[in-house]
ROFI-195826 format. One record per residue (C-alpha): residue in three letters; x, y, z; residue number from 1. Coordinates in steps of 0.001 Angstrom, whole numbers, plus 500000, padded with zeros to 6 digits. Layout:
BEGIN
gumar residuo = ALA	X = X	Y = Y	Z = Z	num = NUM
...
***
This chain:
BEGIN
gumar residuo = MET	X = 453348	Y = 737181	Z = 595865	num = 1
gumar residuo = THR	X = 456531	Y = 739091	Z = 596679	num = 2
gumar residuo = LEU	X = 459646	Y = 737009	Z = 597176	num = 3
gumar residuo = VAL	X = 461940	Y = 737601	Z = 600153	num = 4
gumar residuo = LEU	X = 465431	Y = 736083	Z = 599853	num = 5
gumar residuo = SER	X = 468465	Y = 735846	Z = 602131	num = 6
gumar residuo = ASN	X = 472151	Y = 736260	Z = 601294	num = 7
gumar residuo = ALA	X = 472649	Y = 732538	Z = 601913	num = 8
gumar residuo = GLU	X = 469971	Y = 731638	Z = 599370	num = 9
gumar residuo = ILE	X = 471374	Y = 734065	Z = 596807	num = 10
gumar residuo = ALA	X = 474840	Y = 732526	Z = 597197	num = 11
gumar residuo = GLU	X = 473397	Y = 729139	Z = 596243	num = 12
gumar residuo = ILE	X = 471417	Y = 730189	Z = 593176	num = 13
gumar residuo = VAL	X = 473607	Y = 732693	Z = 591321	num = 14
gumar residuo = THR	X = 477228	Y = 732273	Z = 590163	num = 15
gumar residuo = MET	X = 479882	Y = 734816	Z = 589293	num = 16
gumar residuo = LYS	X = 479606	Y = 733787	Z = 585641	num = 17
gumar residuo = ASP	X = 475879	Y = 734529	Z = 585848	num = 18
gumar residuo = CYS	X = 476705	Y = 738039	Z = 587064	num = 19
gumar residuo = VAL	X = 479288	Y = 738646	Z = 584329	num = 20
gumar residuo = ASP	X = 476929	Y = 737472	Z = 581591	num = 21
gumar residuo = SER	X = 473875	Y = 739345	Z = 582887	num = 22
gumar residuo = LEU	X = 475795	Y = 742602	Z = 583303	num = 23
gumar residuo = GLU	X = 477344	Y = 742359	Z = 579848	num = 24
gumar residuo = ASP	X = 473906	Y = 742025	Z = 578302	num = 25
gumar residuo = ALA	X = 472494	Y = 744830	Z = 580465	num = 26
gumar residuo = PHE	X = 475351	Y = 747218	Z = 579650	num = 27
gumar residuo = LEU	X = 474687	Y = 746667	Z = 575948	num = 28
gumar residuo = GLU	X = 471097	Y = 747735	Z = 576592	num = 29
gumar residuo = LEU	X = 472452	Y = 750866	Z = 578251	num = 30
gumar residuo = ALA	X = 474813	Y = 751637	Z = 575359	num = 31
gumar residuo = GLU	X = 471973	Y = 751251	Z = 572860	num = 32
gumar residuo = GLY	X = 469787	Y = 753664	Z = 574806	num = 33
gumar residuo = ARG	X = 467150	Y = 751306	Z = 576163	num = 34
gumar residuo = GLY	X = 468271	Y = 751017	Z = 579783	num = 35
gumar residuo = ALA	X = 468288	Y = 753924	Z = 582220	num = 36
gumar residuo = PHE	X = 469715	Y = 754763	Z = 585640	num = 37
gumar residuo = ARG	X = 469893	Y = 757568	Z = 588145	num = 38
gumar residuo = ARG	X = 473035	Y = 758689	Z = 589883	num = 39
gumar residuo = ARG	X = 473771	Y = 757538	Z = 593403	num = 40
gumar residuo = SER	X = 472633	Y = 759829	Z = 596180	num = 41
gumar residuo = ASP	X = 474264	Y = 760033	Z = 599645	num = 42
gumar residuo = ILE	X = 472733	Y = 761935	Z = 602546	num = 43
gumar residuo = CYS	X = 475231	Y = 762277	Z = 605402	num = 44
gumar residuo = THR	X = 474439	Y = 763587	Z = 608869	num = 45
gumar residuo = PRO	X = 475739	Y = 763182	Z = 612442	num = 46
gumar residuo = SER	X = 474619	Y = 759859	Z = 613891	num = 47
gumar residuo = GLY	X = 475119	Y = 759953	Z = 617645	num = 48
gumar residuo = HIS	X = 476560	Y = 756425	Z = 617504	num = 49
gumar residuo = GLU	X = 479211	Y = 755592	Z = 620103	num = 50
gumar residuo = SER	X = 481807	Y = 755031	Z = 617352	num = 51
gumar residuo = GLY	X = 481716	Y = 758706	Z = 616486	num = 52
gumar residuo = GLY	X = 480815	Y = 757809	Z = 612920	num = 53
gumar residuo = MET	X = 478388	Y = 759654	Z = 610686	num = 54
gumar residuo = TYR	X = 475030	Y = 758416	Z = 609418	num = 55
gumar residuo = ALA	X = 474688	Y = 757865	Z = 605644	num = 56
gumar residuo = LEU	X = 471530	Y = 757068	Z = 603691	num = 57
gumar residuo = LYS	X = 472517	Y = 755955	Z = 600193	num = 58
gumar residuo = SER	X = 470286	Y = 755076	Z = 597266	num = 59
gumar residuo = MET	X = 470809	Y = 754132	Z = 593619	num = 60
gumar residuo = ASP	X = 468373	Y = 752840	Z = 591033	num = 61
gumar residuo = GLY	X = 468005	Y = 751668	Z = 587454	num = 62
gumar residuo = VAL	X = 465516	Y = 750192	Z = 584982	num = 63
gumar residuo = ILE	X = 466058	Y = 747536	Z = 582297	num = 64
gumar residuo = PRO	X = 462966	Y = 747360	Z = 580051	num = 65
gumar residuo = LYS	X = 464295	Y = 744294	Z = 578202	num = 66
gumar residuo = LEU	X = 464229	Y = 742334	Z = 581464	num = 67
gumar residuo = GLY	X = 461028	Y = 743942	Z = 582700	num = 68
gumar residuo = VAL	X = 462571	Y = 745091	Z = 585975	num = 69
gumar residuo = GLY	X = 463548	Y = 748167	Z = 587901	num = 70
gumar residuo = ALA	X = 465542	Y = 748140	Z = 591126	num = 71
gumar residuo = ILE	X = 466592	Y = 750409	Z = 593917	num = 72
gumar residuo = ARG	X = 469393	Y = 749674	Z = 596339	num = 73
gumar residuo = ILE	X = 469269	Y = 751379	Z = 599733	num = 74
gumar residuo = ASN	X = 471986	Y = 751468	Z = 602393	num = 75
gumar residuo = SER	X = 471487	Y = 752803	Z = 605904	num = 76
gumar residuo = ASP	X = 475015	Y = 753018	Z = 607334	num = 77
gumar residuo = ILE	X = 477173	Y = 754266	Z = 610157	num = 78
gumar residuo = LEU	X = 480441	Y = 755319	Z = 608489	num = 79
gumar residuo = THR	X = 483889	Y = 755867	Z = 609973	num = 80
gumar residuo = PHE	X = 487169	Y = 756838	Z = 608303	num = 81
gumar residuo = PRO	X = 490022	Y = 755474	Z = 610453	num = 82
gumar residuo = GLU	X = 493684	Y = 755296	Z = 609525	num = 83
gumar residuo = ILE	X = 494846	Y = 751654	Z = 609477	num = 84
gumar residuo = ASN	X = 498458	Y = 750700	Z = 608717	num = 85
gumar residuo = GLY	X = 499107	Y = 754145	Z = 607274	num = 86
gumar residuo = PHE	X = 496075	Y = 754193	Z = 604967	num = 87
gumar residuo = LEU	X = 492901	Y = 756211	Z = 605446	num = 88
gumar residuo = ARG	X = 490010	Y = 753769	Z = 605051	num = 89
gumar residuo = ARG	X = 486242	Y = 753811	Z = 604795	num = 90
gumar residuo = VAL	X = 484776	Y = 751413	Z = 607367	num = 91
gumar residuo = LYS	X = 481112	Y = 750669	Z = 608004	num = 92
gumar residuo = VAL	X = 480074	Y = 749910	Z = 611585	num = 93
gumar residuo = PRO	X = 477662	Y = 746978	Z = 612142	num = 94
gumar residuo = ALA	X = 475444	Y = 749104	Z = 614352	num = 95
gumar residuo = ALA	X = 472057	Y = 747436	Z = 613769	num = 96
gumar residuo = PRO	X = 470821	Y = 744965	Z = 616434	num = 97
gumar residuo = ASN	X = 473002	Y = 741842	Z = 616733	num = 98
gumar residuo = LYS	X = 475922	Y = 743722	Z = 615120	num = 99
gumar residuo = ARG	X = 474476	Y = 743713	Z = 611626	num = 100
gumar residuo = TYR	X = 474514	Y = 745999	Z = 608574	num = 101
gumar residuo = THR	X = 471538	Y = 747375	Z = 606653	num = 102
gumar residuo = GLY	X = 471475	Y = 747163	Z = 602864	num = 103
gumar residuo = LEU	X = 468408	Y = 746234	Z = 600811	num = 104
gumar residuo = VAL	X = 467498	Y = 745740	Z = 597154	num = 105
gumar residuo = LEU	X = 463898	Y = 746160	Z = 596003	num = 106
gumar residuo = LEU	X = 463085	Y = 744644	Z = 592614	num = 107
gumar residuo = PHE	X = 459987	Y = 745855	Z = 590747	num = 108
gumar residuo = SER	X = 458049	Y = 744799	Z = 587649	num = 109
gumar residuo = THR	X = 457989	Y = 747371	Z = 584838	num = 110
gumar residuo = LYS	X = 454766	Y = 745767	Z = 583584	num = 111
gumar residuo = THR	X = 452664	Y = 746107	Z = 586733	num = 112
gumar residuo = GLY	X = 454795	Y = 748221	Z = 589085	num = 113
gumar residuo = GLU	X = 454492	Y = 745580	Z = 591793	num = 114
gumar residuo = PRO	X = 457408	Y = 744590	Z = 594062	num = 115
gumar residuo = LEU	X = 458772	Y = 741272	Z = 592793	num = 116
gumar residuo = ALA	X = 461437	Y = 740662	Z = 595409	num = 117
gumar residuo = ILE	X = 463193	Y = 742110	Z = 598442	num = 118
gumar residuo = PHE	X = 466638	Y = 740923	Z = 599466	num = 119
gumar residuo = PRO	X = 469807	Y = 742110	Z = 601239	num = 120
gumar residuo = ASP	X = 472613	Y = 743477	Z = 599091	num = 121
gumar residuo = GLY	X = 475573	Y = 741887	Z = 600895	num = 122
gumar residuo = MET	X = 476066	Y = 738949	Z = 598563	num = 123
gumar residuo = ILE	X = 475551	Y = 740618	Z = 595190	num = 124
gumar residuo = GLN	X = 477251	Y = 743915	Z = 596091	num = 125
gumar residuo = PRO	X = 480846	Y = 742618	Z = 595686	num = 126
gumar residuo = MET	X = 479751	Y = 740275	Z = 592886	num = 127
gumar residuo = ARG	X = 478387	Y = 743071	Z = 590687	num = 128
gumar residuo = VAL	X = 481498	Y = 745199	Z = 591352	num = 129
gumar residuo = ALA	X = 483817	Y = 742320	Z = 590450	num = 130
gumar residuo = ALA	X = 481784	Y = 741291	Z = 587409	num = 131
gumar residuo = THR	X = 482022	Y = 744866	Z = 586134	num = 132
gumar residuo = SER	X = 485798	Y = 744904	Z = 586681	num = 133
gumar residuo = ALA	X = 486028	Y = 741590	Z = 584837	num = 134
gumar residuo = LEU	X = 484139	Y = 743051	Z = 581876	num = 135
gumar residuo = GLY	X = 486609	Y = 745944	Z = 581895	num = 136
gumar residuo = ALA	X = 489428	Y = 743392	Z = 581688	num = 137
gumar residuo = LYS	X = 487584	Y = 741495	Z = 578967	num = 138
gumar residuo = CYS	X = 487553	Y = 744652	Z = 576845	num = 139
gumar residuo = LEU	X = 490995	Y = 746023	Z = 577722	num = 140
gumar residuo = ALA	X = 493420	Y = 743387	Z = 579036	num = 141
gumar residuo = ARG	X = 495649	Y = 741464	Z = 576630	num = 142
gumar residuo = GLU	X = 494039	Y = 738299	Z = 575309	num = 143
gumar residuo = ASN	X = 497060	Y = 736322	Z = 576544	num = 144
gumar residuo = ALA	X = 497063	Y = 737863	Z = 580033	num = 145
gumar residuo = GLU	X = 497887	Y = 735090	Z = 582524	num = 146
gumar residuo = VAL	X = 499371	Y = 736654	Z = 585674	num = 147
gumar residuo = VAL	X = 496941	Y = 738467	Z = 587976	num = 148
gumar residuo = THR	X = 497727	Y = 740475	Z = 591098	num = 149
gumar residuo = ILE	X = 495064	Y = 741318	Z = 593655	num = 150
gumar residuo = LEU	X = 495802	Y = 744303	Z = 595891	num = 151
gumar residuo = GLY	X = 493510	Y = 743724	Z = 598847	num = 152
gumar residuo = SER	X = 492307	Y = 740703	Z = 600800	num = 153
gumar residuo = GLY	X = 488816	Y = 741575	Z = 601973	num = 154
gumar residuo = TRP	X = 485328	Y = 740827	Z = 600708	num = 155
gumar residuo = GLN	X = 485721	Y = 742829	Z = 597505	num = 156
gumar residuo = ALA	X = 489030	Y = 741124	Z = 596684	num = 157
gumar residuo = ARG	X = 487423	Y = 737708	Z = 597099	num = 158
gumar residuo = SER	X = 484890	Y = 738498	Z = 594397	num = 159
gumar residuo = GLN	X = 487468	Y = 740119	Z = 592126	num = 160
gumar residuo = VAL	X = 489559	Y = 736967	Z = 591962	num = 161
gumar residuo = ARG	X = 486474	Y = 734853	Z = 591232	num = 162
gumar residuo = ALA	X = 485396	Y = 737183	Z = 588437	num = 163
gumar residuo = ILE	X = 488689	Y = 737619	Z = 586590	num = 164
gumar residuo = VAL	X = 488986	Y = 733876	Z = 585931	num = 165
gumar residuo = CYS	X = 485651	Y = 734108	Z = 584066	num = 166
gumar residuo = VAL	X = 487169	Y = 736284	Z = 581315	num = 167
gumar residuo = ARG	X = 490842	Y = 735293	Z = 581024	num = 168
gumar residuo = ASN	X = 492822	Y = 732043	Z = 581074	num = 169
gumar residuo = VAL	X = 494667	Y = 732843	Z = 584299	num = 170
gumar residuo = LYS	X = 497760	Y = 730796	Z = 585161	num = 171
gumar residuo = GLU	X = 499097	Y = 732642	Z = 588224	num = 172
gumar residuo = ILE	X = 497441	Y = 734704	Z = 590965	num = 173
gumar residuo = ARG	X = 499216	Y = 736830	Z = 593564	num = 174
gumar residuo = CYS	X = 497879	Y = 738711	Z = 596550	num = 175
gumar residuo = TYR	X = 499155	Y = 741571	Z = 598665	num = 176
gumar residuo = SER	X = 497457	Y = 743533	Z = 601439	num = 177
gumar residuo = THR	X = 498863	Y = 745502	Z = 604345	num = 178
gumar residuo = ARG	X = 497805	Y = 742954	Z = 606967	num = 179
gumar residuo = SER	X = 499734	Y = 739702	Z = 606668	num = 180
gumar residuo = GLU	X = 497174	Y = 737581	Z = 608516	num = 181
gumar residuo = MET	X = 494419	Y = 738695	Z = 606138	num = 182
gumar residuo = ARG	X = 496363	Y = 737981	Z = 602954	num = 183
gumar residuo = GLU	X = 497293	Y = 734536	Z = 604260	num = 184
gumar residuo = ALA	X = 493654	Y = 733818	Z = 605080	num = 185
gumar residuo = PHE	X = 492620	Y = 735092	Z = 601656	num = 186
gumar residuo = ALA	X = 495031	Y = 732749	Z = 599877	num = 187
gumar residuo = ASN	X = 494004	Y = 729735	Z = 601967	num = 188
gumar residuo = GLU	X = 490309	Y = 730342	Z = 601390	num = 189
gumar residuo = MET	X = 490292	Y = 731374	Z = 597735	num = 190
gumar residuo = SER	X = 492926	Y = 729058	Z = 596223	num = 191
gumar residuo = PRO	X = 490631	Y = 725994	Z = 596093	num = 192
gumar residuo = ILE	X = 487705	Y = 728125	Z = 594922	num = 193
gumar residuo = VAL	X = 489480	Y = 729529	Z = 591845	num = 194
gumar residuo = GLY	X = 491559	Y = 726409	Z = 591194	num = 195
gumar residuo = HIS	X = 494941	Y = 728136	Z = 591492	num = 196
gumar residuo = GLU	X = 497414	Y = 728398	Z = 594348	num = 197
gumar residuo = ILE	X = 497372	Y = 732086	Z = 595257	num = 198
gumar residuo = LYS	X = 500841	Y = 733373	Z = 596052	num = 199
gumar residuo = VAL	X = 501079	Y = 735651	Z = 599078	num = 200
gumar residuo = MET	X = 503537	Y = 738496	Z = 598488	num = 201
gumar residuo = ALA	X = 505454	Y = 740485	Z = 601086	num = 202
gumar residuo = THR	X = 505190	Y = 743892	Z = 599354	num = 203
gumar residuo = ALA	X = 502897	Y = 745534	Z = 596852	num = 204
gumar residuo = GLU	X = 505811	Y = 746277	Z = 594522	num = 205
gumar residuo = GLU	X = 506845	Y = 742616	Z = 594511	num = 206
gumar residuo = ALA	X = 503253	Y = 741567	Z = 593887	num = 207
gumar residuo = VAL	X = 502760	Y = 743719	Z = 590788	num = 208
gumar residuo = LYS	X = 506156	Y = 743151	Z = 589171	num = 209
gumar residuo = GLY	X = 505612	Y = 741217	Z = 585941	num = 210
gumar residuo = ALA	X = 501828	Y = 741050	Z = 586375	num = 211
gumar residuo = ASP	X = 499573	Y = 741245	Z = 583324	num = 212
gumar residuo = ILE	X = 496515	Y = 742396	Z = 585284	num = 213
gumar residuo = VAL	X = 496514	Y = 744355	Z = 588558	num = 214
gumar residuo = LEU	X = 493192	Y = 744556	Z = 590382	num = 215
gumar residuo = ALA	X = 493016	Y = 747003	Z = 593285	num = 216
gumar residuo = ALA	X = 490210	Y = 745977	Z = 595639	num = 217
gumar residuo = THR	X = 490796	Y = 747676	Z = 598974	num = 218
gumar residuo = ASN	X = 488911	Y = 749949	Z = 601328	num = 219
gumar residuo = ALA	X = 491760	Y = 752489	Z = 601189	num = 220
gumar residuo = ILE	X = 490921	Y = 755994	Z = 600016	num = 221
gumar residuo = VAL	X = 494563	Y = 756863	Z = 599350	num = 222
gumar residuo = PRO	X = 496766	Y = 755460	Z = 596525	num = 223
gumar residuo = VAL	X = 497900	Y = 751828	Z = 596835	num = 224
gumar residuo = PHE	X = 499722	Y = 751590	Z = 593477	num = 225
gumar residuo = LYS	X = 502689	Y = 753746	Z = 592424	num = 226
gumar residuo = PRO	X = 503174	Y = 755131	Z = 588888	num = 227
gumar residuo = GLU	X = 506714	Y = 753725	Z = 588670	num = 228
gumar residuo = TRP	X = 505349	Y = 750183	Z = 589003	num = 229
gumar residuo = ILE	X = 503582	Y = 750358	Z = 585640	num = 230
gumar residuo = GLU	X = 504956	Y = 748003	Z = 582972	num = 231
gumar residuo = LYS	X = 504217	Y = 747713	Z = 579266	num = 232
gumar residuo = GLY	X = 501081	Y = 745747	Z = 578485	num = 233
gumar residuo = MET	X = 499610	Y = 745937	Z = 582002	num = 234
gumar residuo = HIS	X = 495917	Y = 746261	Z = 582618	num = 235
gumar residuo = LEU	X = 495072	Y = 748163	Z = 585808	num = 236
gumar residuo = SER	X = 491717	Y = 748263	Z = 587561	num = 237
gumar residuo = MET	X = 490413	Y = 749941	Z = 590690	num = 238
gumar residuo = ILE	X = 487132	Y = 750111	Z = 592600	num = 239
gumar residuo = LYS	X = 487676	Y = 753273	Z = 594662	num = 240
gumar residuo = PRO	X = 488778	Y = 756678	Z = 593300	num = 241
gumar residuo = GLY	X = 491588	Y = 757020	Z = 595828	num = 242
gumar residuo = GLU	X = 493286	Y = 753702	Z = 595025	num = 243
gumar residuo = PHE	X = 495073	Y = 755177	Z = 591977	num = 244
gumar residuo = SER	X = 496660	Y = 758601	Z = 591911	num = 245
gumar residuo = PRO	X = 496064	Y = 760881	Z = 588913	num = 246
gumar residuo = ASP	X = 499649	Y = 760132	Z = 587784	num = 247
gumar residuo = VAL	X = 498840	Y = 756420	Z = 587473	num = 248
gumar residuo = VAL	X = 495785	Y = 757095	Z = 585321	num = 249
gumar residuo = ARG	X = 497649	Y = 759627	Z = 583160	num = 250
gumar residuo = ARG	X = 500328	Y = 757076	Z = 582322	num = 251
gumar residuo = ALA	X = 497799	Y = 754675	Z = 580841	num = 252
gumar residuo = ASP	X = 497569	Y = 754668	Z = 577053	num = 253
gumar residuo = ILE	X = 493860	Y = 753900	Z = 577290	num = 254
gumar residuo = ALA	X = 491658	Y = 754748	Z = 580254	num = 255
gumar residuo = ALA	X = 488028	Y = 753750	Z = 580539	num = 256
gumar residuo = THR	X = 485346	Y = 754066	Z = 583175	num = 257
gumar residuo = LEU	X = 481982	Y = 752528	Z = 583921	num = 258
gumar residuo = MET	X = 479993	Y = 755682	Z = 583154	num = 259
gumar residuo = GLU	X = 481299	Y = 759158	Z = 582407	num = 260
gumar residuo = ASP	X = 478666	Y = 760861	Z = 584539	num = 261
gumar residuo = CYS	X = 478119	Y = 758741	Z = 587614	num = 262
gumar residuo = ASP	X = 479506	Y = 761052	Z = 590314	num = 263
gumar residuo = PRO	X = 477416	Y = 760648	Z = 593471	num = 264
gumar residuo = VAL	X = 475195	Y = 763437	Z = 594741	num = 265
gumar residuo = PHE	X = 476299	Y = 764287	Z = 598286	num = 266
gumar residuo = ILE	X = 473920	Y = 766068	Z = 600651	num = 267
gumar residuo = THR	X = 475490	Y = 766772	Z = 604028	num = 268
gumar residuo = SER	X = 474573	Y = 768451	Z = 607276	num = 269
gumar residuo = HIS	X = 476135	Y = 771862	Z = 607725	num = 270
gumar residuo = GLY	X = 479755	Y = 771593	Z = 608863	num = 271
gumar residuo = LEU	X = 480036	Y = 767834	Z = 608277	num = 272
gumar residuo = SER	X = 483123	Y = 766755	Z = 606306	num = 273
gumar residuo = VAL	X = 482913	Y = 763599	Z = 604169	num = 274
gumar residuo = PRO	X = 486315	Y = 762461	Z = 602802	num = 275
gumar residuo = GLU	X = 484715	Y = 760909	Z = 599730	num = 276
gumar residuo = GLU	X = 482664	Y = 763844	Z = 598538	num = 277
gumar residuo = PRO	X = 483947	Y = 766133	Z = 595746	num = 278
gumar residuo = GLY	X = 486090	Y = 768792	Z = 597366	num = 279
gumar residuo = GLY	X = 486688	Y = 766654	Z = 600456	num = 280
gumar residuo = GLU	X = 489951	Y = 765060	Z = 601541	num = 281
gumar residuo = LEU	X = 489776	Y = 762702	Z = 598582	num = 282
gumar residuo = GLN	X = 491276	Y = 764089	Z = 595367	num = 283
gumar residuo = ASN	X = 488695	Y = 764749	Z = 592702	num = 284
gumar residuo = LEU	X = 490095	Y = 762264	Z = 590206	num = 285
gumar residuo = ALA	X = 487459	Y = 763138	Z = 587610	num = 286
gumar residuo = GLN	X = 488695	Y = 766717	Z = 587338	num = 287
gumar residuo = GLU	X = 492384	Y = 765828	Z = 587699	num = 288
gumar residuo = VAL	X = 492517	Y = 763456	Z = 584742	num = 289
gumar residuo = GLY	X = 489540	Y = 764490	Z = 582600	num = 290
gumar residuo = TRP	X = 487568	Y = 761428	Z = 583601	num = 291
gumar residuo = LYS	X = 484383	Y = 762530	Z = 581859	num = 292
gumar residuo = GLY	X = 486114	Y = 762252	Z = 578499	num = 293
gumar residuo = PHE	X = 487004	Y = 758572	Z = 578923	num = 294
gumar residuo = VAL	X = 485385	Y = 755830	Z = 576902	num = 295
gumar residuo = THR	X = 482774	Y = 753947	Z = 578900	num = 296
gumar residuo = LEU	X = 482464	Y = 750215	Z = 579476	num = 297
gumar residuo = PRO	X = 479038	Y = 749972	Z = 577768	num = 298
gumar residuo = ASP	X = 480496	Y = 751630	Z = 574655	num = 299
gumar residuo = LEU	X = 483496	Y = 749290	Z = 574642	num = 300
gumar residuo = LEU	X = 481170	Y = 746290	Z = 574898	num = 301
gumar residuo = LEU	X = 479013	Y = 747667	Z = 572083	num = 302
gumar residuo = GLU	X = 482070	Y = 747993	Z = 569821	num = 303
gumar residuo = ARG	X = 482844	Y = 744320	Z = 570442	num = 304
gumar residuo = LYS	X = 479295	Y = 743129	Z = 569816	num = 305
gumar residuo = PRO	X = 479334	Y = 740405	Z = 567145	num = 306
gumar residuo = GLY	X = 478002	Y = 741547	Z = 563798	num = 307
gumar residuo = ARG	X = 478107	Y = 745228	Z = 564677	num = 308
gumar residuo = ASN	X = 479465	Y = 747440	Z = 561897	num = 309
gumar residuo = VAL	X = 481737	Y = 749838	Z = 563778	num = 310
gumar residuo = LYS	X = 482867	Y = 752758	Z = 561627	num = 311
gumar residuo = THR	X = 484680	Y = 754730	Z = 564323	num = 312
gumar residuo = PRO	X = 488273	Y = 753851	Z = 565362	num = 313
gumar residuo = ALA	X = 488564	Y = 751250	Z = 568124	num = 314
gumar residuo = ARG	X = 488749	Y = 752865	Z = 571543	num = 315
gumar residuo = GLY	X = 490046	Y = 749787	Z = 573347	num = 316
gumar residuo = ARG	X = 493442	Y = 748106	Z = 573297	num = 317
gumar residuo = THR	X = 495062	Y = 747924	Z = 569848	num = 318
gumar residuo = SER	X = 498496	Y = 746532	Z = 570794	num = 319
gumar residuo = ASP	X = 500003	Y = 744281	Z = 573462	num = 320
gumar residuo = ASP	X = 502375	Y = 747013	Z = 574657	num = 321
gumar residuo = GLN	X = 499654	Y = 749445	Z = 575630	num = 322
gumar residuo = VAL	X = 498852	Y = 750111	Z = 579275	num = 323
gumar residuo = THR	X = 495138	Y = 750117	Z = 579976	num = 324
gumar residuo = CYS	X = 493258	Y = 751325	Z = 583030	num = 325
gumar residuo = PHE	X = 489653	Y = 750729	Z = 584084	num = 326
gumar residuo = LEU	X = 488085	Y = 752971	Z = 586705	num = 327
gumar residuo = ASN	X = 485205	Y = 751217	Z = 588460	num = 328
gumar residuo = PRO	X = 484679	Y = 753377	Z = 591541	num = 329
gumar residuo = LEU	X = 480959	Y = 753934	Z = 591729	num = 330
gumar residuo = GLY	X = 478006	Y = 751595	Z = 591609	num = 331
gumar residuo = LEU	X = 474799	Y = 751894	Z = 589652	num = 332
gumar residuo = GLY	X = 471375	Y = 750747	Z = 590740	num = 333
gumar residuo = TYR	X = 471188	Y = 749490	Z = 587159	num = 334
gumar residuo = GLN	X = 473640	Y = 746722	Z = 588086	num = 335
gumar residuo = PHE	X = 471372	Y = 745561	Z = 590902	num = 336
gumar residuo = ALA	X = 468457	Y = 745440	Z = 588470	num = 337
gumar residuo = ALA	X = 470460	Y = 743230	Z = 586084	num = 338
gumar residuo = VAL	X = 471673	Y = 740797	Z = 588719	num = 339
gumar residuo = GLY	X = 468397	Y = 740997	Z = 590627	num = 340
gumar residuo = ALA	X = 466503	Y = 739843	Z = 587540	num = 341
gumar residuo = ILE	X = 468471	Y = 736616	Z = 587261	num = 342
gumar residuo = ILE	X = 468285	Y = 736029	Z = 591027	num = 343
gumar residuo = TYR	X = 464503	Y = 736363	Z = 590891	num = 344
gumar residuo = GLN	X = 464225	Y = 734062	Z = 587871	num = 345
gumar residuo = ARG	X = 466389	Y = 731351	Z = 589432	num = 346
gumar residuo = ALA	X = 464652	Y = 731618	Z = 592790	num = 347
gumar residuo = LYS	X = 461225	Y = 731171	Z = 591186	num = 348
gumar residuo = GLU	X = 462448	Y = 728214	Z = 589139	num = 349
gumar residuo = GLN	X = 463954	Y = 726536	Z = 592196	num = 350
gumar residuo = GLY	X = 461220	Y = 727405	Z = 594679	num = 351
gumar residuo = ARG	X = 463621	Y = 729364	Z = 596896	num = 352
gumar residuo = GLY	X = 462851	Y = 732182	Z = 599307	num = 353
gumar residuo = HIS	X = 459742	Y = 733135	Z = 601270	num = 354
gumar residuo = GLU	X = 456624	Y = 734433	Z = 599588	num = 355
gumar residuo = LEU	X = 454725	Y = 737300	Z = 601179	num = 356
gumar residuo = PRO	X = 451416	Y = 738747	Z = 599973	num = 357
gumar residuo = THR	X = 452117	Y = 741529	Z = 597491	num = 358
gumar residuo = ASP	X = 449121	Y = 743355	Z = 598985	num = 359
gumar residuo = TRP	X = 451325	Y = 744049	Z = 602019	num = 360
gumar residuo = PHE	X = 453481	Y = 746317	Z = 599855	num = 361
gumar residuo = THR	X = 450843	Y = 747828	Z = 597552	num = 362
gumar residuo = GLU	X = 447818	Y = 750013	Z = 598335	num = 363
gumar residuo = MET	X = 444374	Y = 751040	Z = 597184	num = 364
gumar residuo = GLU	X = 445076	Y = 754711	Z = 597903	num = 365
gumar residuo = ILE	X = 446749	Y = 756802	Z = 595199	num = 366
gumar residuo = PRO	X = 450289	Y = 757591	Z = 596426	num = 367
***
């Protein structure tokens, strides 16, 4: 039987700590050469939707032999790039019937090839991003880091604040975003969830002053953090290439990224301009700062693995005064395989979801 799950069911059976732990283990598999992934692919064309947005078909996949799973994540989107409060942003339009979005994860067995589960990506998408950022902080932020600033107040920011408390003993959390009503709502909603009163700040500069960890989690594709705001010992993290300018990254003593070669493959209709593609309106941060030479998160985790005899010099933080920066701008289907495996396991244990005949998704004919 193939299991079909909803976002609501996933929210009840998997925690942020589950995501952090499962991704840490999976990234070690990647660093040791057992896991594998393929780069994200985006096909962008005109859509004809009334919003004037473009159509984007995105896919990313990965396989984790240790867990016996492979996964592919597929998004079918209408994309717009409006300017809001002075920032160019990437905004998806809920254009499917009943004003809904389309994003699916298909989980497969590496033993039989059969589809194990099908579920929407909306719940685990921000969770796997935030869990990855938290692992970056686990490797790079000071052990005594206590003050965290969140730049952003949307769905990604909500997961970021939940994840960071899994890896550091946080004492103070601040939030700034350009829309005051959203940052107030963020603080009211998330304070009881993370067990800290989140302080709402009037400006980004005020929010980051004296912070130990700054997590940018916006939908802006232009810089939201200025180089002159950097202080000794800070750990900086972003989830979109445009959130930090090249000058910010250059000022870091240690810069790391998720994977050195995870640039998306963009395929576009003739004459269509996509701000996020290399050579588009968005600065190519990888070329500007030599991104492909940065240490990767899987390698940093491998260096920290208990009992491992590391002969090379440490590539993470070596002093409290160092400024560290983690670039987490692009997802891997590999992450969905890791989190999907634990979702499937928990769902089976708890009898959650709807079972459909696997024969509906397999065939007698040779494909």
